[in-house]
Backbone atoms as SQL, in Angstrom:
CREATE TABLE atoms (id INTEGER PRIMARY KEY, chain TEXT, resi INTEGER, resn TEXT, atom TEXT, x REAL, y REAL, z REAL);
INSERT INTO atoms VALUES
  (1, 'A', 1, 'UNK', 'N', 15.932, -7.561, 5.935),
  (2, 'A', 1, 'UNK', 'CA', 14.676, -8.171, 4.818),
  (3, 'A', 1, 'UNK', 'C', 14.797, -7.342, 3.635),
  (4, 'A', 2, 'UNK', 'N', 14.739, -8.163, 2.350),
  (5, 'A', 2, 'UNK', 'CA', 14.981, -7.563, 1.647),
  (6, 'A', 2, 'UNK', 'C', 13.918, -8.497, 0.923),
  (7, 'A', 3, 'UNK', 'N', 13.197, -8.024, -0.682),
  (8, 'A', 3, 'UNK', 'CA', 12.398, -8.741, -1.567),
  (9, 'A', 3, 'UNK', 'C', 13.651, -8.662, -2.457),
  (10, 'A', 4, 'UNK', 'N', 14.961, -8.123, -2.907),
  (11, 'A', 4, 'UNK', 'CA', 16.183, -7.785, -3.480),
  (12, 'A', 4, 'UNK', 'C', 17.179, -9.274, -3.010),
  (13, 'A', 5, 'UNK', 'N', 17.161, -10.352, -4.214),
  (14, 'A', 5, 'UNK', 'CA', 18.065, -11.108, -3.057),
  (15, 'A', 5, 'UNK', 'C', 19.731, -10.850, -3.866),
  (16, 'A', 6, 'UNK', 'N', 19.673, -10.003, -4.180),
  (17, 'A', 6, 'UNK', 'CA', 21.265, -8.973, -4.121),
  (18, 'A', 6, 'UNK', 'C', 21.548, -7.895, -3.474),
  (19, 'A', 7, 'UNK', 'N', 20.422, -7.714, -2.173),
  (20, 'A', 7, 'UNK', 'CA', 21.438, -6.748, -1.567),
  (21, 'A', 7, 'UNK', 'C', 22.253, -6.981, -0.239),
  (22, 'A', 8, 'UNK', 'N', 22.080, -8.090, 0.211),
  (23, 'A', 8, 'UNK', 'CA', 22.883, -9.017, 1.164),
  (24, 'A', 8, 'UNK', 'C', 24.725, -8.401, 0.638),
  (25, 'A', 9, 'UNK', 'N', 24.804, -8.688, -0.345),
  (26, 'A', 9, 'UNK', 'CA', 25.959, -8.986, -1.220),
  (27, 'A', 9, 'UNK', 'C', 26.597, -7.126, -1.416),
  (28, 'A', 10, 'UNK', 'N', 25.136, -7.079, -1.607),
  (29, 'A', 10, 'UNK', 'CA', 25.856, -5.602, -2.457),
  (30, 'A', 10, 'UNK', 'C', 26.503, -4.908, -1.236),
  (31, 'A', 11, 'UNK', 'N', 25.576, -4.610, 0.210),
  (32, 'A', 11, 'UNK', 'CA', 25.780, -4.393, 1.416),
  (33, 'A', 11, 'UNK', 'C', 27.098, -4.593, 1.867),
  (34, 'A', 12, 'UNK', 'N', 27.257, -5.816, 1.841),
  (35, 'A', 12, 'UNK', 'CA', 28.668, -6.635, 2.057),
  (36, 'A', 12, 'UNK', 'C', 30.100, -6.126, 1.008),
  (37, 'A', 13, 'UNK', 'N', 29.556, -6.219, 0.369),
  (38, 'A', 13, 'UNK', 'CA', 31.048, -5.320, -0.897),
  (39, 'A', 13, 'UNK', 'C', 31.362, -3.938, -0.841),
  (40, 'A', 14, 'UNK', 'N', 29.554, -3.618, -0.033),
  (41, 'A', 14, 'UNK', 'CA', 29.804, -1.354, 0.557),
  (42, 'A', 14, 'UNK', 'C', 30.604, -1.353, 1.364),
  (43, 'A', 15, 'UNK', 'N', 30.465, -2.411, 2.421),
  (44, 'A', 15, 'UNK', 'CA', 31.555, -2.096, 3.413),
  (45, 'A', 15, 'UNK', 'C', 30.591, -1.906, 4.772),
  (46, 'A', 16, 'UNK', 'N', 29.011, -1.959, 4.399),
  (47, 'A', 16, 'UNK', 'CA', 28.033, -1.605, 5.357),
  (48, 'A', 16, 'UNK', 'C', 27.164, -2.596, 5.923),
  (49, 'A', 17, 'UNK', 'N', 27.598, -3.781, 5.819),
  (50, 'A', 17, 'UNK', 'CA', 27.782, -5.900, 6.314),
  (51, 'A', 17, 'UNK', 'C', 28.375, -6.506, 7.021),
  (52, 'A', 18, 'UNK', 'N', 28.311, -7.223, 7.271),
  (53, 'A', 18, 'UNK', 'CA', 30.144, -8.001, 8.054),
  (54, 'A', 18, 'UNK', 'C', 30.177, -8.673, 6.517),
  (55, 'A', 19, 'UNK', 'N', 31.021, -9.109, 6.673),
  (56, 'A', 19, 'UNK', 'CA', 31.512, -10.122, 5.776),
  (57, 'A', 19, 'UNK', 'C', 30.865, -11.613, 5.943),
  (58, 'A', 20, 'UNK', 'N', 30.448, -12.056, 7.143),
  (59, 'A', 20, 'UNK', 'CA', 30.019, -12.964, 7.764),
  (60, 'A', 20, 'UNK', 'C', 28.299, -13.197, 7.140),
  (61, 'A', 21, 'UNK', 'N', 27.574, -12.082, 6.580),
  (62, 'A', 21, 'UNK', 'CA', 26.054, -12.046, 6.247),
  (63, 'A', 21, 'UNK', 'C', 26.193, -13.218, 4.857),
  (64, 'A', 22, 'UNK', 'N', 25.001, -13.438, 5.062),
  (65, 'A', 22, 'UNK', 'CA', 24.333, -15.108, 4.524),
  (66, 'A', 22, 'UNK', 'C', 23.057, -14.606, 4.153),
  (67, 'A', 23, 'UNK', 'N', 22.498, -15.206, 3.146),
  (68, 'A', 23, 'UNK', 'CA', 20.750, -15.131, 2.527),
  (69, 'A', 23, 'UNK', 'C', 20.507, -16.051, 3.436),
  (70, 'A', 24, 'UNK', 'N', 19.218, -16.971, 3.360),
  (71, 'A', 24, 'UNK', 'CA', 18.906, -17.545, 3.484),
  (72, 'A', 24, 'UNK', 'C', 17.380, -18.344, 3.117),
  (73, 'A', 25, 'UNK', 'N', 16.654, -18.625, 3.161),
  (74, 'A', 25, 'UNK', 'CA', 15.754, -18.877, 2.622),
  (75, 'A', 25, 'UNK', 'C', 14.210, -19.370, 3.940),
  (76, 'A', 26, 'UNK', 'N', 13.139, -19.132, 4.194),
  (77, 'A', 26, 'UNK', 'CA', 12.591, -19.632, 5.145),
  (78, 'A', 26, 'UNK', 'C', 11.930, -21.442, 4.882),
  (79, 'A', 27, 'UNK', 'N', 12.512, -22.301, 6.013),
  (80, 'A', 27, 'UNK', 'CA', 11.821, -23.331, 5.528),
  (81, 'A', 27, 'UNK', 'C', 10.315, -23.717, 5.332),
  (82, 'A', 28, 'UNK', 'N', 9.775, -22.719, 5.264),
  (83, 'A', 28, 'UNK', 'CA', 7.986, -23.135, 4.140),
  (84, 'A', 28, 'UNK', 'C', 8.126, -22.060, 2.962),
  (85, 'A', 29, 'UNK', 'N', 9.100, -21.729, 2.697),
  (86, 'A', 29, 'UNK', 'CA', 9.354, -21.270, 1.037),
  (87, 'A', 29, 'UNK', 'C', 10.105, -19.909, 1.474),
  (88, 'A', 30, 'UNK', 'N', 9.901, -18.915, 0.547),
  (89, 'A', 30, 'UNK', 'CA', 10.184, -16.878, 0.379),
  (90, 'A', 30, 'UNK', 'C', 9.664, -16.571, -0.265),
  (91, 'A', 31, 'UNK', 'N', 8.862, -15.104, 0.490),
  (92, 'A', 31, 'UNK', 'CA', 8.797, -14.682, -0.180),
  (93, 'A', 31, 'UNK', 'C', 9.575, -13.930, -1.558),
  (94, 'A', 32, 'UNK', 'N', 8.489, -13.302, -2.498),
  (95, 'A', 32, 'UNK', 'CA', 8.783, -12.843, -4.006),
  (96, 'A', 32, 'UNK', 'C', 8.342, -11.759, -3.728),
  (97, 'A', 33, 'UNK', 'N', 9.059, -11.173, -4.966),
  (98, 'A', 33, 'UNK', 'CA', 7.846, -9.706, -5.181),
  (99, 'A', 33, 'UNK', 'C', 8.110, -9.512, -6.730),
  (100, 'A', 34, 'UNK', 'N', 6.675, -9.886, -7.615),
  (101, 'A', 34, 'UNK', 'CA', 6.609, -9.796, -9.286),
  (102, 'A', 34, 'UNK', 'C', 6.597, -8.828, -8.953),
  (103, 'A', 35, 'UNK', 'N', 6.801, -7.337, -9.896),
  (104, 'A', 35, 'UNK', 'CA', 6.928, -6.264, -10.128),
  (105, 'A', 35, 'UNK', 'C', 5.409, -6.061, -10.652),
  (106, 'A', 36, 'UNK', 'N', 3.945, -5.569, -10.965),
  (107, 'A', 36, 'UNK', 'CA', 2.634, -5.216, -11.443),
  (108, 'A', 36, 'UNK', 'C', 3.287, -4.634, -12.490),
  (109, 'A', 37, 'UNK', 'N', 2.755, -4.507, -13.947),
  (110, 'A', 37, 'UNK', 'CA', 2.440, -3.458, -14.399),
  (111, 'A', 37, 'UNK', 'C', 1.138, -3.357, -15.222),
  (112, 'A', 38, 'UNK', 'N', 0.475, -2.232, -14.961),
  (113, 'A', 38, 'UNK', 'CA', -0.383, -1.260, -15.570),
  (114, 'A', 38, 'UNK', 'C', -0.624, -0.551, -16.175),
  (115, 'A', 39, 'UNK', 'N', -1.970, -0.653, -17.004),
  (116, 'A', 39, 'UNK', 'CA', -2.557, 0.295, -18.504),
  (117, 'A', 39, 'UNK', 'C', -4.019, 0.734, -17.884),
  (118, 'A', 40, 'UNK', 'N', -3.711, 2.640, -17.091),
  (119, 'A', 40, 'UNK', 'CA', -5.161, 2.757, -16.628),
  (120, 'A', 40, 'UNK', 'C', -6.028, 2.682, -18.228),
  (121, 'A', 41, 'UNK', 'N', -6.979, 2.633, -17.439),
  (122, 'A', 41, 'UNK', 'CA', -8.302, 2.260, -18.454),
  (123, 'A', 41, 'UNK', 'C', -8.520, 3.225, -18.774),
  (124, 'A', 42, 'UNK', 'N', -7.776, 4.913, -18.857),
  (125, 'A', 42, 'UNK', 'CA', -8.384, 5.813, -19.486),
  (126, 'A', 42, 'UNK', 'C', -7.385, 6.016, -19.148),
  (127, 'A', 43, 'UNK', 'N', -5.883, 5.991, -20.471),
  (128, 'A', 43, 'UNK', 'CA', -4.421, 5.932, -20.408),
  (129, 'A', 43, 'UNK', 'C', -5.291, 6.568, -21.832),
  (130, 'A', 44, 'UNK', 'N', -4.761, 7.056, -22.530),
  (131, 'A', 44, 'UNK', 'CA', -4.357, 7.667, -23.997),
  (132, 'A', 44, 'UNK', 'C', -4.064, 7.052, -25.260),
  (133, 'A', 45, 'UNK', 'N', -2.876, 6.649, -24.584),
  (134, 'A', 45, 'UNK', 'CA', -1.888, 5.747, -25.468),
  (135, 'A', 45, 'UNK', 'C', -2.060, 3.699, -25.041),
  (136, 'A', 46, 'UNK', 'N', -2.414, 3.105, -25.580),
  (137, 'A', 46, 'UNK', 'CA', -3.077, 1.909, -24.547),
  (138, 'A', 46, 'UNK', 'C', -2.220, 1.520, -25.820),
  (139, 'A', 47, 'UNK', 'N', -1.734, 1.428, -26.992),
  (140, 'A', 47, 'UNK', 'CA', -0.986, 0.182, -27.569),
  (141, 'A', 47, 'UNK', 'C', 0.530, 0.536, -27.309),
  (142, 'A', 48, 'UNK', 'N', 0.431, 1.978, -27.676),
  (143, 'A', 48, 'UNK', 'CA', 2.135, 2.216, -26.800),
  (144, 'A', 48, 'UNK', 'C', 2.506, 1.995, -25.527),
  (145, 'A', 49, 'UNK', 'N', 1.686, 1.295, -23.909),
  (146, 'A', 49, 'UNK', 'CA', 2.073, 1.029, -22.910),
  (147, 'A', 49, 'UNK', 'C', 1.721, -0.489, -23.321),
  (148, 'A', 50, 'UNK', 'N', 1.536, -1.714, -24.043),
  (149, 'A', 50, 'UNK', 'CA', 0.910, -2.489, -24.204),
  (150, 'A', 50, 'UNK', 'C', 2.396, -3.219, -24.613),
  (151, 'A', 51, 'UNK', 'N', 2.795, -2.289, -25.513),
  (152, 'A', 51, 'UNK', 'CA', 4.174, -2.566, -26.044),
  (153, 'A', 51, 'UNK', 'C', 5.371, -2.361, -25.462),
  (154, 'A', 52, 'UNK', 'N', 5.294, -1.326, -24.433),
  (155, 'A', 52, 'UNK', 'CA', 6.334, -1.244, -23.137),
  (156, 'A', 52, 'UNK', 'C', 6.152, -2.078, -22.328),
  (157, 'A', 53, 'UNK', 'N', 4.643, -2.779, -21.734),
  (158, 'A', 53, 'UNK', 'CA', 4.758, -3.308, -21.295),
  (159, 'A', 53, 'UNK', 'C', 5.554, -5.184, -22.168),
  (160, 'A', 54, 'UNK', 'N', 5.419, -4.997, -23.009),
  (161, 'A', 54, 'UNK', 'CA', 6.022, -6.707, -23.530),
  (162, 'A', 54, 'UNK', 'C', 6.745, -6.208, -23.540),
  (163, 'A', 55, 'UNK', 'N', 7.531, -5.372, -23.880),
  (164, 'A', 55, 'UNK', 'CA', 8.857, -5.183, -23.886),
  (165, 'A', 55, 'UNK', 'C', 9.921, -5.541, -22.457),
  (166, 'A', 56, 'UNK', 'N', 8.861, -4.951, -20.970),
  (167, 'A', 56, 'UNK', 'CA', 9.170, -5.538, -20.334),
  (168, 'A', 56, 'UNK', 'C', 9.617, -6.246, -19.682),
  (169, 'A', 57, 'UNK', 'N', 8.649, -7.662, -20.393),
  (170, 'A', 57, 'UNK', 'CA', 8.379, -8.666, -19.585),
  (171, 'A', 57, 'UNK', 'C', 9.308, -10.094, -20.650),
  (172, 'A', 58, 'UNK', 'N', 9.892, -9.205, -21.527),
  (173, 'A', 58, 'UNK', 'CA', 10.560, -10.137, -22.221),
  (174, 'A', 58, 'UNK', 'C', 11.815, -10.828, -21.931),
  (175, 'A', 59, 'UNK', 'N', 12.059, -11.584, -22.458),
  (176, 'A', 59, 'UNK', 'CA', 13.988, -11.997, -21.816),
  (177, 'A', 59, 'UNK', 'C', 14.882, -11.118, -21.938),
  (178, 'A', 60, 'UNK', 'N', 14.241, -10.622, -22.527),
  (179, 'A', 60, 'UNK', 'CA', 15.878, -9.364, -22.723),
  (180, 'A', 60, 'UNK', 'C', 15.491, -8.569, -21.507),
  (181, 'A', 61, 'UNK', 'N', 15.226, -8.292, -21.556),
  (182, 'A', 61, 'UNK', 'CA', 13.945, -7.137, -20.630),
  (183, 'A', 61, 'UNK', 'C', 14.625, -7.793, -19.095),
  (184, 'A', 62, 'UNK', 'N', 14.033, -8.451, -18.721),
  (185, 'A', 62, 'UNK', 'CA', 14.467, -9.494, -18.029),
  (186, 'A', 62, 'UNK', 'C', 15.097, -9.786, -16.907),
  (187, 'A', 63, 'UNK', 'N', 16.214, -10.444, -17.806),
  (188, 'A', 63, 'UNK', 'CA', 18.080, -10.367, -18.675),
  (189, 'A', 63, 'UNK', 'C', 18.448, -9.317, -17.420),
  (190, 'A', 64, 'UNK', 'N', 17.868, -8.445, -18.233),
  (191, 'A', 64, 'UNK', 'CA', 19.124, -6.731, -17.600),
  (192, 'A', 64, 'UNK', 'C', 18.096, -6.670, -15.892),
  (193, 'A', 65, 'UNK', 'N', 17.467, -7.088, -15.777),
  (194, 'A', 65, 'UNK', 'CA', 16.604, -6.727, -14.148),
  (195, 'A', 65, 'UNK', 'C', 17.439, -7.597, -13.781),
  (196, 'A', 66, 'UNK', 'N', 17.637, -8.612, -13.495),
  (197, 'A', 66, 'UNK', 'CA', 18.354, -9.756, -13.065),
  (198, 'A', 66, 'UNK', 'C', 19.573, -9.448, -13.156),
  (199, 'A', 67, 'UNK', 'N', 20.523, -8.700, -13.618),
  (200, 'A', 67, 'UNK', 'CA', 22.028, -8.387, -13.370),
  (201, 'A', 67, 'UNK', 'C', 21.930, -7.856, -12.208),
  (202, 'A', 68, 'UNK', 'N', 23.260, -9.051, -11.535),
  (203, 'A', 68, 'UNK', 'CA', 23.604, -8.326, -10.097),
  (204, 'A', 68, 'UNK', 'C', 24.394, -7.216, -10.467),
  (205, 'A', 69, 'UNK', 'N', 24.568, -6.711, -11.342),
  (206, 'A', 69, 'UNK', 'CA', 25.369, -5.347, -11.183),
  (207, 'A', 69, 'UNK', 'C', 24.391, -4.162, -11.587),
  (208, 'A', 70, 'UNK', 'N', 23.247, -4.448, -11.747),
  (209, 'A', 70, 'UNK', 'CA', 22.537, -3.208, -11.876),
  (210, 'A', 70, 'UNK', 'C', 21.080, -3.549, -10.602),
  (211, 'A', 71, 'UNK', 'N', 20.054, -3.965, -11.246),
  (212, 'A', 71, 'UNK', 'CA', 18.577, -4.139, -10.314),
  (213, 'A', 71, 'UNK', 'C', 18.949, -5.044, -9.841),
  (214, 'A', 72, 'UNK', 'N', 19.832, -6.070, -10.294),
  (215, 'A', 72, 'UNK', 'CA', 19.433, -7.597, -9.110),
  (216, 'A', 72, 'UNK', 'C', 18.126, -8.312, -8.921),
  (217, 'A', 73, 'UNK', 'N', 17.239, -8.121, -9.329),
  (218, 'A', 73, 'UNK', 'CA', 15.994, -8.722, -8.930),
  (219, 'A', 73, 'UNK', 'C', 15.530, -10.008, -9.222),
  (220, 'A', 74, 'UNK', 'N', 15.707, -11.143, -8.937),
  (221, 'A', 74, 'UNK', 'CA', 14.913, -11.973, -9.674),
  (222, 'A', 74, 'UNK', 'C', 13.684, -11.546, -11.238),
  (223, 'A', 75, 'UNK', 'N', 13.895, -12.638, -12.142),
  (224, 'A', 75, 'UNK', 'CA', 13.132, -12.529, -13.499),
  (225, 'A', 75, 'UNK', 'C', 11.575, -13.084, -12.840),
  (226, 'A', 76, 'UNK', 'N', 11.108, -11.751, -13.294),
  (227, 'A', 76, 'UNK', 'CA', 9.422, -12.625, -13.241),
  (228, 'A', 76, 'UNK', 'C', 8.980, -13.854, -14.385),
  (229, 'A', 77, 'UNK', 'N', 9.723, -14.035, -14.918),
  (230, 'A', 77, 'UNK', 'CA', 10.167, -15.189, -15.588),
  (231, 'A', 77, 'UNK', 'C', 10.133, -16.664, -15.347),
  (232, 'A', 78, 'UNK', 'N', 9.796, -17.828, -15.564),
  (233, 'A', 78, 'UNK', 'CA', 9.980, -18.884, -15.204),
  (234, 'A', 78, 'UNK', 'C', 11.219, -19.379, -16.624),
  (235, 'A', 79, 'UNK', 'N', 13.088, -19.574, -15.621),
  (236, 'A', 79, 'UNK', 'CA', 13.616, -19.921, -16.316),
  (237, 'A', 79, 'UNK', 'C', 13.175, -21.237, -16.995),
  (238, 'A', 80, 'UNK', 'N', 12.711, -22.465, -16.164),
  (239, 'A', 80, 'UNK', 'CA', 12.683, -23.693, -16.972),
  (240, 'A', 80, 'UNK', 'C', 12.072, -23.485, -18.166),
  (241, 'A', 81, 'UNK', 'N', 11.116, -22.763, -18.469),
  (242, 'A', 81, 'UNK', 'CA', 10.111, -22.942, -19.813),
  (243, 'A', 81, 'UNK', 'C', 10.671, -22.182, -20.320),
  (244, 'A', 82, 'UNK', 'N', 12.046, -21.017, -20.059),
  (245, 'A', 82, 'UNK', 'CA', 12.385, -20.368, -21.885),
  (246, 'A', 82, 'UNK', 'C', 13.124, -21.212, -22.760),
  (247, 'A', 83, 'UNK', 'N', 13.983, -21.119, -23.807),
  (248, 'A', 83, 'UNK', 'CA', 14.807, -21.906, -24.282),
  (249, 'A', 83, 'UNK', 'C', 16.505, -21.818, -24.317),
  (250, 'A', 84, 'UNK', 'N', 17.380, -22.996, -23.821),
  (251, 'A', 84, 'UNK', 'CA', 17.989, -22.777, -23.455),
  (252, 'A', 84, 'UNK', 'C', 19.464, -21.493, -23.511),
  (253, 'A', 85, 'UNK', 'N', 19.294, -21.378, -25.259),
  (254, 'A', 85, 'UNK', 'CA', 19.680, -20.124, -25.442),
  (255, 'A', 85, 'UNK', 'C', 19.676, -18.785, -24.708),
  (256, 'A', 86, 'UNK', 'N', 17.511, -18.308, -24.291),
  (257, 'A', 86, 'UNK', 'CA', 17.948, -17.543, -23.673),
  (258, 'A', 86, 'UNK', 'C', 18.191, -17.226, -21.916),
  (259, 'A', 87, 'UNK', 'N', 18.176, -18.497, -21.783),
  (260, 'A', 87, 'UNK', 'CA', 18.735, -18.703, -20.355),
  (261, 'A', 87, 'UNK', 'C', 19.567, -18.324, -19.617),
  (262, 'A', 88, 'UNK', 'N', 20.529, -19.035, -20.512),
  (263, 'A', 88, 'UNK', 'CA', 21.805, -18.277, -20.767),
  (264, 'A', 88, 'UNK', 'C', 22.312, -16.743, -20.180),
  (265, 'A', 89, 'UNK', 'N', 21.451, -16.240, -20.612),
  (266, 'A', 89, 'UNK', 'CA', 21.180, -14.880, -20.904),
  (267, 'A', 89, 'UNK', 'C', 21.559, -13.787, -18.820),
  (268, 'A', 90, 'UNK', 'N', 20.978, -15.017, -18.035),
  (269, 'A', 90, 'UNK', 'CA', 20.085, -14.353, -16.902),
  (270, 'A', 90, 'UNK', 'C', 21.572, -15.016, -15.918),
  (271, 'A', 91, 'UNK', 'N', 22.675, -13.517, -15.544),
  (272, 'A', 91, 'UNK', 'CA', 23.239, -13.693, -15.058),
  (273, 'A', 91, 'UNK', 'C', 23.280, -14.385, -13.803),
  (274, 'A', 92, 'UNK', 'N', 23.968, -15.071, -13.028),
  (275, 'A', 92, 'UNK', 'CA', 24.305, -15.612, -11.262),
  (276, 'A', 92, 'UNK', 'C', 24.299, -14.697, -10.287),
  (277, 'A', 93, 'UNK', 'N', 23.584, -14.487, -9.111),
  (278, 'A', 93, 'UNK', 'CA', 24.361, -14.301, -8.332),
  (279, 'A', 93, 'UNK', 'C', 25.902, -14.357, -7.939),
  (280, 'A', 94, 'UNK', 'N', 26.797, -13.632, -7.826),
  (281, 'A', 94, 'UNK', 'CA', 28.073, -13.282, -7.118),
  (282, 'A', 94, 'UNK', 'C', 28.354, -13.279, -5.701),
  (283, 'A', 95, 'UNK', 'N', 29.614, -13.884, -4.872),
  (284, 'A', 95, 'UNK', 'CA', 29.221, -13.581, -3.288),
  (285, 'A', 95, 'UNK', 'C', 28.694, -14.599, -2.708),
  (286, 'A', 96, 'UNK', 'N', 29.369, -14.737, -1.722),
  (287, 'A', 96, 'UNK', 'CA', 28.904, -15.830, -0.296),
  (288, 'A', 96, 'UNK', 'C', 27.195, -15.158, 0.004),
  (289, 'A', 97, 'UNK', 'N', 26.634, -13.747, -0.202),
  (290, 'A', 97, 'UNK', 'CA', 25.696, -13.457, 1.002),
  (291, 'A', 97, 'UNK', 'C', 25.024, -14.441, -0.208),
  (292, 'A', 98, 'UNK', 'N', 24.886, -14.484, -1.073),
  (293, 'A', 98, 'UNK', 'CA', 23.799, -14.433, -2.367),
  (294, 'A', 98, 'UNK', 'C', 23.163, -15.766, -2.869),
  (295, 'A', 99, 'UNK', 'N', 22.405, -15.951, -2.152),
  (296, 'A', 99, 'UNK', 'CA', 22.122, -17.832, -2.703),
  (297, 'A', 99, 'UNK', 'C', 21.562, -17.856, -4.344),
  (298, 'A', 100, 'UNK', 'N', 22.175, -18.698, -5.067),
  (299, 'A', 100, 'UNK', 'CA', 21.589, -19.293, -6.110),
  (300, 'A', 100, 'UNK', 'C', 20.361, -19.505, -6.980),
  (301, 'A', 101, 'UNK', 'N', 20.289, -18.942, -8.290),
  (302, 'A', 101, 'UNK', 'CA', 18.756, -18.250, -8.744),
  (303, 'A', 101, 'UNK', 'C', 17.740, -19.424, -8.649),
  (304, 'A', 102, 'UNK', 'N', 18.258, -20.508, -8.654),
  (305, 'A', 102, 'UNK', 'CA', 17.603, -21.567, -9.018),
  (306, 'A', 102, 'UNK', 'C', 17.240, -21.821, -7.169),
  (307, 'A', 103, 'UNK', 'N', 17.709, -21.621, -6.270),
  (308, 'A', 103, 'UNK', 'CA', 17.488, -21.860, -4.869),
  (309, 'A', 103, 'UNK', 'C', 16.368, -20.964, -4.380),
  (310, 'A', 104, 'UNK', 'N', 16.664, -20.260, -5.158),
  (311, 'A', 104, 'UNK', 'CA', 15.462, -19.475, -5.037),
  (312, 'A', 104, 'UNK', 'C', 13.709, -19.026, -5.396),
  (313, 'A', 105, 'UNK', 'N', 14.085, -19.180, -6.903),
  (314, 'A', 105, 'UNK', 'CA', 12.799, -19.818, -7.716),
  (315, 'A', 105, 'UNK', 'C', 12.513, -21.224, -7.173),
  (316, 'A', 106, 'UNK', 'N', 13.103, -22.459, -6.421),
  (317, 'A', 106, 'UNK', 'CA', 12.286, -23.180, -6.912),
  (318, 'A', 106, 'UNK', 'C', 12.110, -23.019, -4.770),
  (319, 'A', 107, 'UNK', 'N', 12.126, -22.539, -4.240),
  (320, 'A', 107, 'UNK', 'CA', 11.536, -21.748, -2.870),
  (321, 'A', 107, 'UNK', 'C', 10.606, -21.027, -2.514),
  (322, 'A', 108, 'UNK', 'N', 10.290, -20.198, -3.279),
  (323, 'A', 108, 'UNK', 'CA', 9.603, -19.398, -3.399),
  (324, 'A', 108, 'UNK', 'C', 7.616, -19.447, -4.064),
  (325, 'A', 109, 'UNK', 'N', 7.741, -19.115, -3.068),
  (326, 'A', 109, 'UNK', 'CA', 5.401, -19.271, -2.502),
  (327, 'A', 109, 'UNK', 'C', 4.877, -18.229, -3.008),
  (328, 'A', 110, 'UNK', 'N', 3.715, -18.363, -3.520),
  (329, 'A', 110, 'UNK', 'CA', 3.295, -17.959, -4.840),
  (330, 'A', 110, 'UNK', 'C', 2.578, -16.192, -3.831),
  (331, 'A', 111, 'UNK', 'N', 2.779, -15.135, -4.365),
  (332, 'A', 111, 'UNK', 'CA', 2.476, -14.045, -3.708),
  (333, 'A', 111, 'UNK', 'C', 1.267, -14.018, -3.147),
  (334, 'A', 112, 'UNK', 'N', 0.277, -13.123, -1.596),
  (335, 'A', 112, 'UNK', 'CA', -0.431, -13.154, -2.001),
  (336, 'A', 112, 'UNK', 'C', -2.076, -12.798, -2.138),
  (337, 'A', 113, 'UNK', 'N', -2.515, -12.740, -2.416),
  (338, 'A', 113, 'UNK', 'CA', -3.987, -12.287, -2.635),
  (339, 'A', 113, 'UNK', 'C', -3.702, -10.629, -2.488),
  (340, 'A', 114, 'UNK', 'N', -4.660, -10.123, -3.544),
  (341, 'A', 114, 'UNK', 'CA', -4.235, -8.266, -3.034),
  (342, 'A', 114, 'UNK', 'C', -4.999, -7.676, -2.107),
  (343, 'A', 115, 'UNK', 'N', -5.994, -8.736, -1.661),
  (344, 'A', 115, 'UNK', 'CA', -6.746, -7.984, -0.188),
  (345, 'A', 115, 'UNK', 'C', -5.652, -8.655, 0.487),
  (346, 'A', 116, 'UNK', 'N', -4.595, -9.354, 0.864),
  (347, 'A', 116, 'UNK', 'CA', -4.193, -10.015, 1.868),
  (348, 'A', 116, 'UNK', 'C', -2.767, -8.776, 1.780),
  (349, 'A', 117, 'UNK', 'N', -2.454, -8.216, 0.872),
  (350, 'A', 117, 'UNK', 'CA', -1.459, -7.508, 0.297),
  (351, 'A', 117, 'UNK', 'C', -1.430, -6.300, 1.280),
  (352, 'A', 118, 'UNK', 'N', -2.935, -5.710, 0.716),
  (353, 'A', 118, 'UNK', 'CA', -3.189, -4.307, 1.644),
  (354, 'A', 118, 'UNK', 'C', -3.243, -4.188, 3.050),
  (355, 'A', 119, 'UNK', 'N', -3.955, -5.582, 3.497),
  (356, 'A', 119, 'UNK', 'CA', -3.960, -6.121, 4.891),
  (357, 'A', 119, 'UNK', 'C', -2.653, -5.950, 5.867),
  (358, 'A', 120, 'UNK', 'N', -1.528, -5.937, 5.095),
  (359, 'A', 120, 'UNK', 'CA', -0.428, -6.633, 5.374),
  (360, 'A', 120, 'UNK', 'C', 0.307, -5.296, 5.561),
  (361, 'A', 121, 'UNK', 'N', 0.204, -4.675, 4.715),
  (362, 'A', 121, 'UNK', 'CA', 0.791, -2.948, 4.225),
  (363, 'A', 121, 'UNK', 'C', 0.488, -2.322, 5.296),
  (364, 'A', 122, 'UNK', 'N', -1.394, -2.176, 5.633),
  (365, 'A', 122, 'UNK', 'CA', -1.503, -1.718, 6.465),
  (366, 'A', 122, 'UNK', 'C', -0.840, -1.697, 7.852),
  (367, 'A', 123, 'UNK', 'N', -1.072, -3.453, 8.626),
  (368, 'A', 123, 'UNK', 'CA', -0.485, -3.778, 9.695),
  (369, 'A', 123, 'UNK', 'C', 1.186, -3.310, 9.382),
  (370, 'A', 124, 'UNK', 'N', 1.677, -3.513, 8.913),
  (371, 'A', 124, 'UNK', 'CA', 3.637, -3.613, 8.610),
  (372, 'A', 124, 'UNK', 'C', 3.406, -1.453, 9.419),
  (373, 'A', 125, 'UNK', 'N', 3.182, -0.279, 8.196),
  (374, 'A', 125, 'UNK', 'CA', 2.106, 0.580, 8.694),
  (375, 'A', 125, 'UNK', 'C', 2.523, 1.265, 10.251),
  (376, 'A', 126, 'UNK', 'N', 1.312, 0.531, 10.673),
  (377, 'A', 126, 'UNK', 'CA', 0.711, 0.288, 12.357),
  (378, 'A', 126, 'UNK', 'C', 2.162, 0.296, 13.043),
  (379, 'A', 127, 'UNK', 'N', 2.094, -1.495, 12.887),
  (380, 'A', 127, 'UNK', 'CA', 3.114, -2.464, 13.582),
  (381, 'A', 127, 'UNK', 'C', 4.386, -1.967, 13.539),
  (382, 'A', 128, 'UNK', 'N', 4.737, -1.238, 12.909),
  (383, 'A', 128, 'UNK', 'CA', 6.329, -2.028, 12.603),
  (384, 'A', 128, 'UNK', 'C', 6.913, -0.448, 12.063),
  (385, 'A', 129, 'UNK', 'N', 6.623, 0.315, 11.500),
  (386, 'A', 129, 'UNK', 'CA', 6.984, 1.767, 10.931),
  (387, 'A', 129, 'UNK', 'C', 6.967, 3.008, 11.773),
  (388, 'A', 130, 'UNK', 'N', 5.524, 2.871, 12.702),
  (389, 'A', 130, 'UNK', 'CA', 4.910, 3.580, 13.473),
  (390, 'A', 130, 'UNK', 'C', 5.363, 3.631, 14.992),
  (391, 'A', 131, 'UNK', 'N', 6.179, 2.159, 15.212),
  (392, 'A', 131, 'UNK', 'CA', 6.704, 1.996, 16.430),
  (393, 'A', 131, 'UNK', 'C', 8.193, 3.011, 16.628);
């Protein structure tokens, strides 16, 4: 299981997973992971941090993040809200183990509230990683 929609195809390409590997979405939707940016309240250069945060959320940086040859993670942007020229920069996953970006975006469910995420992580640590 992975939040990264490119993982399955990458593992197939490396010969680590069988060629028959396929990604899928759950009937009720699929989890996604938006990577949050934060500026500490006591950070010494808030203006500089805001410039970096704005760049990381830009269509250019998000397209690079989604590039299957790089990180390969889904963009945090809603592609349908971008101008058509900006949408064209977002690479589609390649390979039979990957799902098209539109399928992943149409089926993703909202992230859980912070307090739920903390409980989920704690349960994961206790019930899965520790066993």
